[in-house]
CHARMM internal coordinates of N, CA and C (Angstrom, degrees):
IC EDIT
DIST 1 N 1 CA 1.4703
DIST 1 CA 1 C 1.5451
ANGL 1 N 1 CA 1 C 105.89
DIST 1 C 2 N 1.3093
ANGL 1 CA 1 C 2 N 115.08
DIHE 1 N 1 CA 1 C 2 N 140.73
DIST 2 N 2 CA 1.4870
ANGL 1 C 2 N 2 CA 119.60
DIHE 1 CA 1 C 2 N 2 CA -179.80
DIST 2 CA 2 C 1.5307
ANGL 2 N 2 CA 2 C 107.10
DIHE 1 C 2 N 2 CA 2 C -138.84
DIST 2 C 3 N 1.3798
ANGL 2 CA 2 C 3 N 116.05
DIHE 2 N 2 CA 2 C 3 N 165.18
DIST 3 N 3 CA 1.4555
ANGL 2 C 3 N 3 CA 122.07
DIHE 2 CA 2 C 3 N 3 CA 172.93
DIST 3 CA 3 C 1.5196
ANGL 3 N 3 CA 3 C 107.85
DIHE 2 C 3 N 3 CA 3 C -126.24
DIST 3 C 4 N 1.2832
ANGL 3 CA 3 C 4 N 114.15
DIHE 3 N 3 CA 3 C 4 N 154.36
DIST 4 N 4 CA 1.4886
ANGL 3 C 4 N 4 CA 124.64
DIHE 3 CA 3 C 4 N 4 CA 172.56
DIST 4 CA 4 C 1.5139
ANGL 4 N 4 CA 4 C 107.40
DIHE 3 C 4 N 4 CA 4 C -130.82
DIST 4 C 5 N 1.3731
ANGL 4 CA 4 C 5 N 117.09
DIHE 4 N 4 CA 4 C 5 N 123.32
DIST 5 N 5 CA 1.4091
ANGL 4 C 5 N 5 CA 122.13
DIHE 4 CA 4 C 5 N 5 CA -176.92
DIST 5 CA 5 C 1.5403
ANGL 5 N 5 CA 5 C 111.05
DIHE 4 C 5 N 5 CA 5 C -102.32
DIST 5 C 6 N 1.3073
ANGL 5 CA 5 C 6 N 115.03
DIHE 5 N 5 CA 5 C 6 N 142.74
DIST 6 N 6 CA 1.4888
ANGL 5 C 6 N 6 CA 121.52
DIHE 5 CA 5 C 6 N 6 CA 179.54
DIST 6 CA 6 C 1.5394
ANGL 6 N 6 CA 6 C 105.72
DIHE 5 C 6 N 6 CA 6 C -130.86
DIST 6 C 7 N 1.3604
ANGL 6 CA 6 C 7 N 116.13
DIHE 6 N 6 CA 6 C 7 N 144.18
DIST 7 N 7 CA 1.4272
ANGL 6 C 7 N 7 CA 121.98
DIHE 6 CA 6 C 7 N 7 CA -179.12
DIST 7 CA 7 C 1.5446
ANGL 7 N 7 CA 7 C 108.00
DIHE 6 C 7 N 7 CA 7 C -152.28
DIST 7 C 8 N 1.3694
ANGL 7 CA 7 C 8 N 114.06
DIHE 7 N 7 CA 7 C 8 N 117.22
DIST 8 N 8 CA 1.4895
ANGL 7 C 8 N 8 CA 118.35
DIHE 7 CA 7 C 8 N 8 CA -177.50
DIST 8 CA 8 C 1.5244
ANGL 8 N 8 CA 8 C 110.73
DIHE 7 C 8 N 8 CA 8 C -137.75
DIST 8 C 9 N 1.3231
ANGL 8 CA 8 C 9 N 116.69
DIHE 8 N 8 CA 8 C 9 N 158.35
DIST 9 N 9 CA 1.4708
ANGL 8 C 9 N 9 CA 121.30
DIHE 8 CA 8 C 9 N 9 CA 178.57
DIST 9 CA 9 C 1.5489
ANGL 9 N 9 CA 9 C 108.95
DIHE 8 C 9 N 9 CA 9 C -83.08
DIST 9 C 10 N 1.3094
ANGL 9 CA 9 C 10 N 119.12
DIHE 9 N 9 CA 9 C 10 N -24.06
DIST 10 N 10 CA 1.4490
ANGL 9 C 10 N 10 CA 120.28
DIHE 9 CA 9 C 10 N 10 CA -178.86
DIST 10 CA 10 C 1.5057
ANGL 10 N 10 CA 10 C 111.31
DIHE 9 C 10 N 10 CA 10 C -120.48
DIST 10 C 11 N 1.3161
ANGL 10 CA 10 C 11 N 115.34
DIHE 10 N 10 CA 10 C 11 N 140.00
DIST 11 N 11 CA 1.4832
ANGL 10 C 11 N 11 CA 117.45
DIHE 10 CA 10 C 11 N 11 CA -176.49
DIST 11 CA 11 C 1.5575
ANGL 11 N 11 CA 11 C 112.58
DIHE 10 C 11 N 11 CA 11 C -65.17
DIST 11 C 12 N 1.2964
ANGL 11 CA 11 C 12 N 118.15
DIHE 11 N 11 CA 11 C 12 N -31.01
DIST 12 N 12 CA 1.4484
ANGL 11 C 12 N 12 CA 118.28
DIHE 11 CA 11 C 12 N 12 CA 178.92
DIST 12 CA 12 C 1.5484
ANGL 12 N 12 CA 12 C 113.35
DIHE 11 C 12 N 12 CA 12 C -68.32
DIST 12 C 13 N 1.3689
ANGL 12 CA 12 C 13 N 114.61
DIHE 12 N 12 CA 12 C 13 N -34.11
DIST 13 N 13 CA 1.4361
ANGL 12 C 13 N 13 CA 118.26
DIHE 12 CA 12 C 13 N 13 CA 175.33
DIST 13 CA 13 C 1.5040
ANGL 13 N 13 CA 13 C 110.29
DIHE 12 C 13 N 13 CA 13 C -64.45
DIST 13 C 14 N 1.2872
ANGL 13 CA 13 C 14 N 117.18
DIHE 13 N 13 CA 13 C 14 N -43.12
DIST 14 N 14 CA 1.4909
ANGL 13 C 14 N 14 CA 121.80
DIHE 13 CA 13 C 14 N 14 CA 179.33
DIST 14 CA 14 C 1.5113
ANGL 14 N 14 CA 14 C 108.35
DIHE 13 C 14 N 14 CA 14 C -61.61
DIST 14 C 15 N 1.3038
ANGL 14 CA 14 C 15 N 117.22
DIHE 14 N 14 CA 14 C 15 N -45.42
DIST 15 N 15 CA 1.4391
ANGL 14 C 15 N 15 CA 121.55
DIHE 14 CA 14 C 15 N 15 CA -178.63
DIST 15 CA 15 C 1.5620
ANGL 15 N 15 CA 15 C 110.64
DIHE 14 C 15 N 15 CA 15 C -58.40
DIST 15 C 16 N 1.3010
ANGL 15 CA 15 C 16 N 115.78
DIHE 15 N 15 CA 15 C 16 N -49.60
DIST 16 N 16 CA 1.4953
ANGL 15 C 16 N 16 CA 119.74
DIHE 15 CA 15 C 16 N 16 CA 179.53
DIST 16 CA 16 C 1.5028
ANGL 16 N 16 CA 16 C 112.09
DIHE 15 C 16 N 16 CA 16 C -57.47
DIST 16 C 17 N 1.4024
ANGL 16 CA 16 C 17 N 116.87
DIHE 16 N 16 CA 16 C 17 N -46.96
DIST 17 N 17 CA 1.4817
ANGL 16 C 17 N 17 CA 118.94
DIHE 16 CA 16 C 17 N 17 CA -176.93
DIST 17 CA 17 C 1.5059
ANGL 17 N 17 CA 17 C 109.53
DIHE 16 C 17 N 17 CA 17 C -68.35
DIST 17 C 18 N 1.2867
ANGL 17 CA 17 C 18 N 119.08
DIHE 17 N 17 CA 17 C 18 N -40.00
DIST 18 N 18 CA 1.4959
ANGL 17 C 18 N 18 CA 120.84
DIHE 17 CA 17 C 18 N 18 CA 176.38
DIST 18 CA 18 C 1.5003
ANGL 18 N 18 CA 18 C 112.23
DIHE 17 C 18 N 18 CA 18 C -59.44
DIST 18 C 19 N 1.3583
ANGL 18 CA 18 C 19 N 115.34
DIHE 18 N 18 CA 18 C 19 N -46.77
DIST 19 N 19 CA 1.5027
ANGL 18 C 19 N 19 CA 118.03
DIHE 18 CA 18 C 19 N 19 CA -178.63
DIST 19 CA 19 C 1.5567
ANGL 19 N 19 CA 19 C 111.92
DIHE 18 C 19 N 19 CA 19 C -64.50
DIST 19 C 20 N 1.3804
ANGL 19 CA 19 C 20 N 115.27
DIHE 19 N 19 CA 19 C 20 N -35.72
DIST 20 N 20 CA 1.4393
ANGL 19 C 20 N 20 CA 117.30
DIHE 19 CA 19 C 20 N 20 CA 177.48
DIST 20 CA 20 C 1.5560
ANGL 20 N 20 CA 20 C 111.97
DIHE 19 C 20 N 20 CA 20 C -64.97
DIST 20 C 21 N 1.3392
ANGL 20 CA 20 C 21 N 115.05
DIHE 20 N 20 CA 20 C 21 N -42.24
DIST 21 N 21 CA 1.4374
ANGL 20 C 21 N 21 CA 121.06
DIHE 20 CA 20 C 21 N 21 CA -179.44
DIST 21 CA 21 C 1.5513
ANGL 21 N 21 CA 21 C 110.83
DIHE 20 C 21 N 21 CA 21 C -68.44
DIST 21 C 22 N 1.3266
ANGL 21 CA 21 C 22 N 117.00
DIHE 21 N 21 CA 21 C 22 N -45.91
DIST 22 N 22 CA 1.4052
ANGL 21 C 22 N 22 CA 123.15
DIHE 21 CA 21 C 22 N 22 CA 178.24
DIST 22 CA 22 C 1.5248
ANGL 22 N 22 CA 22 C 112.44
DIHE 21 C 22 N 22 CA 22 C -58.02
DIST 22 C 23 N 1.3335
ANGL 22 CA 22 C 23 N 116.69
DIHE 22 N 22 CA 22 C 23 N -33.37
DIST 23 N 23 CA 1.4500
ANGL 22 C 23 N 23 CA 120.60
DIHE 22 CA 22 C 23 N 23 CA 177.35
DIST 23 CA 23 C 1.4959
ANGL 23 N 23 CA 23 C 115.53
DIHE 22 C 23 N 23 CA 23 C -66.11
DIST 23 C 24 N 1.3473
ANGL 23 CA 23 C 24 N 114.39
DIHE 23 N 23 CA 23 C 24 N -17.32
DIST 24 N 24 CA 1.4846
ANGL 23 C 24 N 24 CA 119.60
DIHE 23 CA 23 C 24 N 24 CA 176.36
DIST 24 CA 24 C 1.4995
ANGL 24 N 24 CA 24 C 113.27
DIHE 23 C 24 N 24 CA 24 C -86.97
DIST 24 C 25 N 1.2718
ANGL 24 CA 24 C 25 N 117.40
DIHE 24 N 24 CA 24 C 25 N -12.64
DIST 25 N 25 CA 1.5330
ANGL 24 C 25 N 25 CA 121.03
DIHE 24 CA 24 C 25 N 25 CA -176.01
DIST 25 CA 25 C 1.5053
ANGL 25 N 25 CA 25 C 109.68
DIHE 24 C 25 N 25 CA 25 C -97.57
DIST 25 C 26 N 1.3022
ANGL 25 CA 25 C 26 N 114.20
DIHE 25 N 25 CA 25 C 26 N 148.47
DIST 26 N 26 CA 1.4283
ANGL 25 C 26 N 26 CA 119.07
DIHE 25 CA 25 C 26 N 26 CA 170.67
DIST 26 CA 26 C 1.5349
ANGL 26 N 26 CA 26 C 108.65
DIHE 25 C 26 N 26 CA 26 C -77.67
DIST 26 C 27 N 1.3210
ANGL 26 CA 26 C 27 N 116.68
DIHE 26 N 26 CA 26 C 27 N 154.60
DIST 27 N 27 CA 1.4443
ANGL 26 C 27 N 27 CA 118.07
DIHE 26 CA 26 C 27 N 27 CA -176.94
DIST 27 CA 27 C 1.5605
ANGL 27 N 27 CA 27 C 112.28
DIHE 26 C 27 N 27 CA 27 C -63.20
DIST 27 C 28 N 1.2868
ANGL 27 CA 27 C 28 N 118.68
DIHE 27 N 27 CA 27 C 28 N -30.89
DIST 28 N 28 CA 1.4364
ANGL 27 C 28 N 28 CA 122.88
DIHE 27 CA 27 C 28 N 28 CA 179.24
DIST 28 CA 28 C 1.5208
ANGL 28 N 28 CA 28 C 112.68
DIHE 27 C 28 N 28 CA 28 C -70.90
DIST 28 C 29 N 1.2882
ANGL 28 CA 28 C 29 N 118.84
DIHE 28 N 28 CA 28 C 29 N -24.76
DIST 29 N 29 CA 1.4752
ANGL 28 C 29 N 29 CA 120.59
DIHE 28 CA 28 C 29 N 29 CA -175.52
DIST 29 CA 29 C 1.5483
ANGL 29 N 29 CA 29 C 114.33
DIHE 28 C 29 N 29 CA 29 C -80.78
DIST 29 C 30 N 1.3629
ANGL 29 CA 29 C 30 N 116.34
DIHE 29 N 29 CA 29 C 30 N -20.96
DIST 30 N 30 CA 1.4244
ANGL 29 C 30 N 30 CA 118.32
DIHE 29 CA 29 C 30 N 30 CA -177.64
DIST 30 CA 30 C 1.5657
ANGL 30 N 30 CA 30 C 111.05
DIHE 29 C 30 N 30 CA 30 C -73.67
DIST 30 C 31 N 1.2826
ANGL 30 CA 30 C 31 N 116.07
DIHE 30 N 30 CA 30 C 31 N 129.64
DIST 31 N 31 CA 1.4701
ANGL 30 C 31 N 31 CA 121.81
DIHE 30 CA 30 C 31 N 31 CA -178.10
DIST 31 CA 31 C 1.5683
ANGL 31 N 31 CA 31 C 109.56
DIHE 30 C 31 N 31 CA 31 C -105.24
DIST 31 C 32 N 1.3368
ANGL 31 CA 31 C 32 N 115.00
DIHE 31 N 31 CA 31 C 32 N -50.70
DIST 32 N 32 CA 1.4543
ANGL 31 C 32 N 32 CA 118.14
DIHE 31 CA 31 C 32 N 32 CA -175.61
DIST 32 CA 32 C 1.4673
ANGL 32 N 32 CA 32 C 110.44
DIHE 31 C 32 N 32 CA 32 C -164.37
DIST 32 C 33 N 1.3634
ANGL 32 CA 32 C 33 N 116.51
DIHE 32 N 32 CA 32 C 33 N 160.54
DIST 33 N 33 CA 1.4960
ANGL 32 C 33 N 33 CA 122.80
DIHE 32 CA 32 C 33 N 33 CA 172.44
DIST 33 CA 33 C 1.5056
ANGL 33 N 33 CA 33 C 107.11
DIHE 32 C 33 N 33 CA 33 C -131.14
DIST 33 C 34 N 1.2934
ANGL 33 CA 33 C 34 N 118.08
DIHE 33 N 33 CA 33 C 34 N 125.90
DIST 34 N 34 CA 1.5080
ANGL 33 C 34 N 34 CA 122.85
DIHE 33 CA 33 C 34 N 34 CA 174.81
DIST 34 CA 34 C 1.4997
ANGL 34 N 34 CA 34 C 107.08
DIHE 33 C 34 N 34 CA 34 C -107.68
DIST 34 C 35 N 1.3375
ANGL 34 CA 34 C 35 N 115.24
DIHE 34 N 34 CA 34 C 35 N 136.54
DIST 35 N 35 CA 1.5021
ANGL 34 C 35 N 35 CA 120.63
DIHE 34 CA 34 C 35 N 35 CA -173.87
DIST 35 CA 35 C 1.5183
ANGL 35 N 35 CA 35 C 107.19
DIHE 34 C 35 N 35 CA 35 C -126.86
DIST 35 C 36 N 1.3155
ANGL 35 CA 35 C 36 N 118.28
DIHE 35 N 35 CA 35 C 36 N 145.98
DIST 36 N 36 CA 1.4370
ANGL 35 C 36 N 36 CA 123.45
DIHE 35 CA 35 C 36 N 36 CA -178.26
DIST 36 CA 36 C 1.5532
ANGL 36 N 36 CA 36 C 110.78
DIHE 35 C 36 N 36 CA 36 C -152.77
DIST 36 C 37 N 1.3013
ANGL 36 CA 36 C 37 N 114.12
DIHE 36 N 36 CA 36 C 37 N 145.11
DIST 37 N 37 CA 1.5160
ANGL 36 C 37 N 37 CA 120.22
DIHE 36 CA 36 C 37 N 37 CA 177.63
DIST 37 CA 37 C 1.4923
ANGL 37 N 37 CA 37 C 105.05
DIHE 36 C 37 N 37 CA 37 C -126.69
DIST 37 C 38 N 1.2980
ANGL 37 CA 37 C 38 N 116.92
DIHE 37 N 37 CA 37 C 38 N 132.63
DIST 38 N 38 CA 1.5015
ANGL 37 C 38 N 38 CA 122.61
DIHE 37 CA 37 C 38 N 38 CA 175.73
DIST 38 CA 38 C 1.5422
ANGL 38 N 38 CA 38 C 106.42
DIHE 37 C 38 N 38 CA 38 C -124.92
DIST 38 C 39 N 1.3244
ANGL 38 CA 38 C 39 N 114.48
DIHE 38 N 38 CA 38 C 39 N 149.42
DIST 39 N 39 CA 1.4283
ANGL 38 C 39 N 39 CA 122.34
DIHE 38 CA 38 C 39 N 39 CA -179.15
DIST 39 CA 39 C 1.5348
ANGL 39 N 39 CA 39 C 109.74
DIHE 38 C 39 N 39 CA 39 C -132.24
DIST 39 C 40 N 1.3288
ANGL 39 CA 39 C 40 N 115.01
DIHE 39 N 39 CA 39 C 40 N 134.07
DIST 40 N 40 CA 1.4332
ANGL 39 C 40 N 40 CA 120.72
DIHE 39 CA 39 C 40 N 40 CA 178.49
DIST 40 CA 40 C 1.5133
ANGL 40 N 40 CA 40 C 107.95
DIHE 39 C 40 N 40 CA 40 C -133.87
DIST 40 C 41 N 1.3243
ANGL 40 CA 40 C 41 N 118.96
DIHE 40 N 40 CA 40 C 41 N 140.51
DIST 41 N 41 CA 1.4727
ANGL 40 C 41 N 41 CA 124.98
DIHE 40 CA 40 C 41 N 41 CA 175.89
DIST 41 CA 41 C 1.5224
ANGL 41 N 41 CA 41 C 107.53
DIHE 40 C 41 N 41 CA 41 C -107.51
DIST 41 C 42 N 1.3455
ANGL 41 CA 41 C 42 N 116.23
DIHE 41 N 41 CA 41 C 42 N 118.88
DIST 42 N 42 CA 1.4711
ANGL 41 C 42 N 42 CA 118.16
DIHE 41 CA 41 C 42 N 42 CA -177.50
DIST 42 CA 42 C 1.5408
ANGL 42 N 42 CA 42 C 108.83
DIHE 41 C 42 N 42 CA 42 C -80.78
DIST 42 C 43 N 1.3665
ANGL 42 CA 42 C 43 N 114.74
DIHE 42 N 42 CA 42 C 43 N -177.48
DIST 43 N 43 CA 1.4698
ANGL 42 C 43 N 43 CA 120.94
DIHE 42 CA 42 C 43 N 43 CA -174.19
DIST 43 CA 43 C 1.5471
ANGL 43 N 43 CA 43 C 113.44
DIHE 42 C 43 N 43 CA 43 C -63.88
DIST 43 C 44 N 1.3658
ANGL 43 CA 43 C 44 N 116.23
DIHE 43 N 43 CA 43 C 44 N -22.76
DIST 44 N 44 CA 1.4561
ANGL 43 C 44 N 44 CA 117.26
DIHE 43 CA 43 C 44 N 44 CA 178.92
DIST 44 CA 44 C 1.5435
ANGL 44 N 44 CA 44 C 110.10
DIHE 43 C 44 N 44 CA 44 C -92.46
DIST 44 C 45 N 1.3124
ANGL 44 CA 44 C 45 N 117.04
DIHE 44 N 44 CA 44 C 45 N 4.29
DIST 45 N 45 CA 1.4326
ANGL 44 C 45 N 45 CA 119.91
DIHE 44 CA 44 C 45 N 45 CA 178.95
DIST 45 CA 45 C 1.5034
ANGL 45 N 45 CA 45 C 114.71
DIHE 44 C 45 N 45 CA 45 C 86.02
DIST 45 C 46 N 1.3201
ANGL 45 CA 45 C 46 N 117.69
DIHE 45 N 45 CA 45 C 46 N 8.50
DIST 46 N 46 CA 1.4757
ANGL 45 C 46 N 46 CA 120.95
DIHE 45 CA 45 C 46 N 46 CA 178.61
DIST 46 CA 46 C 1.5329
ANGL 46 N 46 CA 46 C 109.72
DIHE 45 C 46 N 46 CA 46 C -80.82
DIST 46 C 47 N 1.2884
ANGL 46 CA 46 C 47 N 115.47
DIHE 46 N 46 CA 46 C 47 N 134.38
DIST 47 N 47 CA 1.4275
ANGL 46 C 47 N 47 CA 120.63
DIHE 46 CA 46 C 47 N 47 CA 179.77
DIST 47 CA 47 C 1.5452
ANGL 47 N 47 CA 47 C 109.11
DIHE 46 C 47 N 47 CA 47 C -84.66
DIST 47 C 48 N 1.3287
ANGL 47 CA 47 C 48 N 115.78
DIHE 47 N 47 CA 47 C 48 N 131.09
DIST 48 N 48 CA 1.4926
ANGL 47 C 48 N 48 CA 124.23
DIHE 47 CA 47 C 48 N 48 CA 179.79
DIST 48 CA 48 C 1.5237
ANGL 48 N 48 CA 48 C 108.13
DIHE 47 C 48 N 48 CA 48 C -116.43
DIST 48 C 49 N 1.3138
ANGL 48 CA 48 C 49 N 118.44
DIHE 48 N 48 CA 48 C 49 N 120.33
DIST 49 N 49 CA 1.4178
ANGL 48 C 49 N 49 CA 120.19
DIHE 48 CA 48 C 49 N 49 CA -179.35
DIST 49 CA 49 C 1.5317
ANGL 49 N 49 CA 49 C 108.93
DIHE 48 C 49 N 49 CA 49 C -106.62
DIST 49 C 50 N 1.3643
ANGL 49 CA 49 C 50 N 112.84
DIHE 49 N 49 CA 49 C 50 N 151.01
DIST 50 N 50 CA 1.4406
ANGL 49 C 50 N 50 CA 120.82
DIHE 49 CA 49 C 50 N 50 CA 174.77
DIST 50 CA 50 C 1.4962
ANGL 50 N 50 CA 50 C 109.69
DIHE 49 C 50 N 50 CA 50 C -131.82
DIST 50 C 51 N 1.3006
ANGL 50 CA 50 C 51 N 117.17
DIHE 50 N 50 CA 50 C 51 N 113.72
DIST 51 N 51 CA 1.4241
ANGL 50 C 51 N 51 CA 123.91
DIHE 50 CA 50 C 51 N 51 CA -178.79
DIST 51 CA 51 C 1.5388
ANGL 51 N 51 CA 51 C 106.13
DIHE 50 C 51 N 51 CA 51 C -103.15
DIST 51 C 52 N 1.3364
ANGL 51 CA 51 C 52 N 117.10
DIHE 51 N 51 CA 51 C 52 N 122.17
DIST 52 N 52 CA 1.5005
ANGL 51 C 52 N 52 CA 117.68
DIHE 51 CA 51 C 52 N 52 CA -175.57
DIST 52 CA 52 C 1.5141
ANGL 52 N 52 CA 52 C 108.49
DIHE 51 C 52 N 52 CA 52 C -136.27
DIST 52 C 53 N 1.3327
ANGL 52 CA 52 C 53 N 115.52
DIHE 52 N 52 CA 52 C 53 N 156.29
DIST 53 N 53 CA 1.4253
ANGL 52 C 53 N 53 CA 122.76
DIHE 52 CA 52 C 53 N 53 CA 179.88
DIST 53 CA 53 C 1.5303
ANGL 53 N 53 CA 53 C 108.39
DIHE 52 C 53 N 53 CA 53 C -146.80
DIST 53 C 54 N 1.2727
ANGL 53 CA 53 C 54 N 115.28
DIHE 53 N 53 CA 53 C 54 N 146.68
DIST 54 N 54 CA 1.5022
ANGL 53 C 54 N 54 CA 121.41
DIHE 53 CA 53 C 54 N 54 CA 172.30
DIST 54 CA 54 C 1.5350
ANGL 54 N 54 CA 54 C 106.83
DIHE 53 C 54 N 54 CA 54 C -122.91
DIST 54 C 55 N 1.3154
ANGL 54 CA 54 C 55 N 114.29
DIHE 54 N 54 CA 54 C 55 N 126.25
DIST 55 N 55 CA 1.4589
ANGL 54 C 55 N 55 CA 120.94
DIHE 54 CA 54 C 55 N 55 CA 177.26
DIST 55 CA 55 C 1.5424
ANGL 55 N 55 CA 55 C 107.60
DIHE 54 C 55 N 55 CA 55 C -102.76
DIST 55 C 56 N 1.3004
ANGL 55 CA 55 C 56 N 117.01
DIHE 55 N 55 CA 55 C 56 N 125.03
DIST 56 N 56 CA 1.4680
ANGL 55 C 56 N 56 CA 120.60
DIHE 55 CA 55 C 56 N 56 CA 177.20
DIST 56 CA 56 C 1.5434
ANGL 56 N 56 CA 56 C 104.44
DIHE 55 C 56 N 56 CA 56 C -104.67
DIST 56 C 57 N 1.3523
ANGL 56 CA 56 C 57 N 116.71
DIHE 56 N 56 CA 56 C 57 N 132.52
DIST 57 N 57 CA 1.4424
ANGL 56 C 57 N 57 CA 118.99
DIHE 56 CA 56 C 57 N 57 CA -173.55
DIST 57 CA 57 C 1.5584
ANGL 57 N 57 CA 57 C 109.63
DIHE 56 C 57 N 57 CA 57 C -155.10
DIST 57 C 58 N 1.2957
ANGL 57 CA 57 C 58 N 113.89
DIHE 57 N 57 CA 57 C 58 N 159.36
DIST 58 N 58 CA 1.4757
ANGL 57 C 58 N 58 CA 120.04
DIHE 57 CA 57 C 58 N 58 CA 173.56
DIST 58 CA 58 C 1.5453
ANGL 58 N 58 CA 58 C 109.45
DIHE 57 C 58 N 58 CA 58 C -88.77
DIST 58 C 59 N 1.3156
ANGL 58 CA 58 C 59 N 114.46
DIHE 58 N 58 CA 58 C 59 N 129.89
DIST 59 N 59 CA 1.5128
ANGL 58 C 59 N 59 CA 117.96
DIHE 58 CA 58 C 59 N 59 CA -179.89
DIST 59 CA 59 C 1.5024
ANGL 59 N 59 CA 59 C 110.16
DIHE 58 C 59 N 59 CA 59 C -85.23
END
COOR INIT
IC SEED 1 N 1 CA 1 C
IC BUILD
């Protein structure tokens, strides 16, 4: 069993990278995908997002 981690500032970037990676896996090897969004406001008041995912799969 292995994991692959993804972390992007934009959800569309995360989606593209996940889809590319999932395209390399066989359907039987995928176990789970965990998704998370984090938000941080910097000192200037700008919102910074972090979209992340962890893919659990059989190698």
